[in-house]
C-alpha positions as CSV (number, residue, x, y, z in Angstrom):
1,X,36.9,-109.4,-77.2
2,X,34.5,-110.6,-79.7
3,X,32.2,-108.5,-81.8
4,X,29.0,-109.3,-82.0
5,X,27.9,-109.6,-85.8
6,X,24.8,-107.4,-87.0
7,X,22.2,-110.9,-86.4
8,X,23.3,-110.8,-82.8
9,X,23.2,-106.6,-82.0
10,X,20.3,-106.1,-80.1
11,X,18.3,-103.2,-81.4
12,X,15.9,-101.1,-79.7
13,X,12.4,-100.8,-81.3
14,X,12.4,-96.9,-82.6
15,X,10.7,-94.3,-80.3
16,X,7.4,-92.8,-81.1
17,X,7.9,-88.8,-82.2
18,X,5.9,-87.8,-79.0
19,X,8.1,-89.6,-77.2
20,X,11.3,-88.0,-79.1
21,X,9.4,-84.8,-78.5
22,X,9.3,-85.4,-74.7
23,X,12.4,-86.2,-74.3
24,X,13.7,-83.2,-75.8
25,X,11.2,-80.8,-73.6
26,X,12.5,-82.8,-70.6
27,X,16.0,-82.4,-72.0
28,X,15.5,-78.5,-72.2
29,X,13.7,-77.8,-69.3
30,X,15.7,-79.8,-66.6
31,X,18.5,-78.1,-64.8
32,X,21.9,-78.1,-65.9
33,X,24.3,-79.4,-63.2
34,X,27.2,-76.9,-64.2
35,X,24.6,-73.6,-64.1
36,X,22.6,-74.4,-60.3
37,X,22.2,-70.1,-60.3
38,X,18.3,-69.1,-59.3
39,X,16.9,-65.9,-59.5
40,X,17.3,-62.9,-57.1
41,X,15.3,-61.1,-58.8
42,X,13.6,-60.4,-62.2
43,X,16.6,-59.9,-63.8
44,X,19.4,-60.5,-61.8
45,X,21.0,-64.2,-60.8
46,X,22.5,-66.0,-57.9
47,X,24.8,-68.4,-57.2
48,X,23.3,-71.6,-56.8
49,X,26.9,-73.2,-55.9
50,X,27.8,-74.3,-59.4
51,X,31.6,-73.8,-60.8
52,X,32.1,-70.0,-62.0
53,X,31.7,-70.3,-66.2
54,X,35.1,-69.9,-68.0
55,X,35.5,-65.7,-69.4
56,X,38.0,-63.3,-69.8
57,X,38.7,-59.6,-70.1
58,X,38.4,-59.9,-74.1
59,X,34.3,-60.6,-73.5
60,X,33.9,-57.6,-71.8
61,X,36.7,-55.3,-73.7
62,X,34.0,-53.6,-75.4
63,X,33.1,-51.8,-71.8
64,X,36.3,-49.7,-72.5
65,X,35.5,-46.0,-73.2
66,X,33.2,-43.1,-71.6
67,X,29.6,-44.6,-70.9
68,X,26.5,-42.2,-69.8
69,X,23.0,-43.3,-68.7
70,X,20.3,-42.6,-66.2
71,X,19.6,-45.2,-63.2
72,X,18.2,-44.4,-59.9
73,X,16.3,-41.3,-61.0
74,X,19.9,-39.2,-61.4
75,X,22.2,-39.6,-64.5
76,X,25.0,-42.0,-64.4
77,X,28.3,-42.3,-65.6
78,X,31.1,-44.8,-65.9
79,X,34.6,-44.8,-67.6
80,X,36.5,-48.1,-68.0
81,X,40.1,-48.5,-69.3
82,X,41.1,-51.5,-71.3
83,X,42.3,-54.4,-70.3
84,X,45.7,-54.5,-68.7
85,X,47.5,-56.6,-66.3
86,X,44.5,-58.6,-66.0
87,X,42.1,-56.3,-65.2
88,X,39.7,-53.6,-66.0
89,X,39.6,-50.2,-63.8
90,X,36.2,-48.3,-63.8
91,X,34.8,-45.2,-62.1
92,X,31.1,-44.6,-61.7
93,X,29.3,-41.2,-60.6
94,X,26.2,-40.9,-59.7
95,X,25.1,-37.1,-60.0
96,X,22.1,-34.8,-60.5
97,X,21.0,-30.9,-60.8
98,X,22.5,-30.5,-57.2
99,X,25.2,-32.4,-57.1
100,X,27.4,-35.5,-57.1
101,X,25.4,-38.5,-54.7
102,X,28.1,-40.9,-54.7
103,X,31.2,-42.5,-56.7
104,X,32.3,-45.8,-56.9
105,X,35.5,-47.4,-57.8
106,X,35.6,-50.7,-60.1
107,X,37.8,-53.5,-61.0
108,X,37.0,-56.0,-63.2
109,X,39.5,-59.2,-63.0
110,X,40.3,-62.5,-64.3
111,X,40.2,-64.9,-61.5
112,X,40.4,-68.5,-62.0
113,X,39.0,-69.0,-66.0
114,X,36.6,-66.6,-64.8
115,X,35.3,-62.9,-64.4
116,X,34.9,-61.2,-60.5
117,X,33.4,-57.6,-60.3
118,X,34.8,-55.6,-57.7
119,X,33.7,-52.1,-56.2
120,X,34.0,-49.5,-53.4
121,X,31.3,-46.9,-53.2
122,X,32.3,-43.2,-51.7
123,X,30.8,-40.2,-50.6
124,X,30.7,-37.0,-52.1
125,X,33.2,-35.8,-49.9
126,X,35.1,-39.5,-50.8
127,X,34.1,-41.1,-47.3
128,X,34.2,-45.1,-48.5
129,X,30.9,-47.1,-47.6
130,X,32.6,-49.9,-47.5
131,X,35.2,-50.7,-44.2
132,X,39.0,-50.2,-45.5
133,X,39.8,-54.0,-46.1
134,X,35.8,-54.8,-47.9
135,X,34.8,-54.4,-51.4
136,X,31.6,-55.5,-52.7
137,X,31.9,-58.6,-54.7
138,X,30.4,-59.9,-57.8
139,X,31.5,-63.2,-58.9
140,X,30.4,-64.3,-62.6
141,X,27.3,-66.7,-62.3
142,X,26.8,-67.5,-65.6
143,X,26.8,-66.1,-69.5
144,X,25.2,-66.0,-72.5
145,X,26.1,-64.5,-75.9
146,X,25.6,-60.2,-74.8
147,X,25.0,-60.6,-71.2
148,X,27.0,-61.3,-67.9
149,X,24.9,-62.6,-64.9
150,X,27.1,-61.6,-61.9
151,X,25.9,-62.5,-58.5
152,X,23.2,-59.9,-57.6
153,X,24.2,-57.7,-60.7
154,X,23.3,-58.7,-65.0
155,X,25.3,-56.7,-67.7
156,X,23.6,-56.9,-71.2
157,X,25.0,-55.5,-74.0
158,X,22.0,-54.3,-75.9
159,X,23.5,-52.7,-78.9
160,X,27.2,-51.9,-80.3
161,X,27.2,-48.7,-78.2
162,X,24.5,-49.6,-75.9
163,X,24.4,-51.4,-72.5
164,X,22.3,-51.9,-69.3
165,X,23.0,-53.0,-66.1
166,X,20.5,-54.3,-63.1
167,X,21.7,-54.2,-59.4
168,X,19.8,-56.1,-56.8
169,X,19.2,-53.8,-54.1
170,X,18.1,-54.5,-50.3
171,X,18.6,-52.7,-47.2
172,X,17.3,-53.5,-43.5
173,X,14.0,-51.5,-43.8
174,X,13.1,-53.3,-46.9
175,X,13.5,-57.6,-46.4
176,X,12.6,-58.2,-50.2
177,X,14.8,-57.1,-52.9
178,X,14.0,-55.6,-55.6
179,X,16.1,-54.1,-58.4
180,X,17.6,-50.9,-60.0
181,X,18.2,-50.8,-63.9
182,X,20.5,-48.6,-65.6
183,X,21.1,-47.3,-69.0
184,X,24.2,-46.5,-70.9
185,X,24.9,-44.9,-74.2
186,X,28.7,-44.5,-75.2
187,X,29.5,-40.8,-74.6
188,X,30.0,-38.6,-77.3
189,X,33.8,-37.1,-77.2
190,X,33.9,-33.7,-75.4
191,X,33.3,-32.9,-71.8
192,X,30.3,-34.6,-69.5
193,X,27.2,-33.0,-68.8
194,X,28.4,-32.4,-65.2
């Protein structure tokens, strides 16, 4: 194949600065084909059919340990075991002065090069909320440096020993979605407040 000489090469005229700025703005605002998520609530996303972003348990290994915070008007606690066997296991307790409101058992797993959070809820007497074979699943739909957006749940590390979780909530009696915010700090060594 003959290679054109410089005189034969056609050059496009340079774009005016205003066109370059417009091109940059359009490219920044245009939806990325790999990130077709859409807002579910103010701070959560849902999957729009895009491929899950790549992630590993190393991206969330900082969760290992005991955390205490607030959520749903009560004291929230989470404890996470370090990654092992492609998963992290955690437990959750929501309690107030009257006692435990509910528990969760949680598993963060690597799946198909990404992450999924699965959990089961239990009442104070350990009666399961979900059917025996069912779990609540939150597949990862987007990520940034300190934020992981699972479908309906956002986890954001706000400082070395602090993080926040937003969860999209809805029920049969409330057609509009709302969200719950949980704010956690790494717990000091010693007994739990409950």
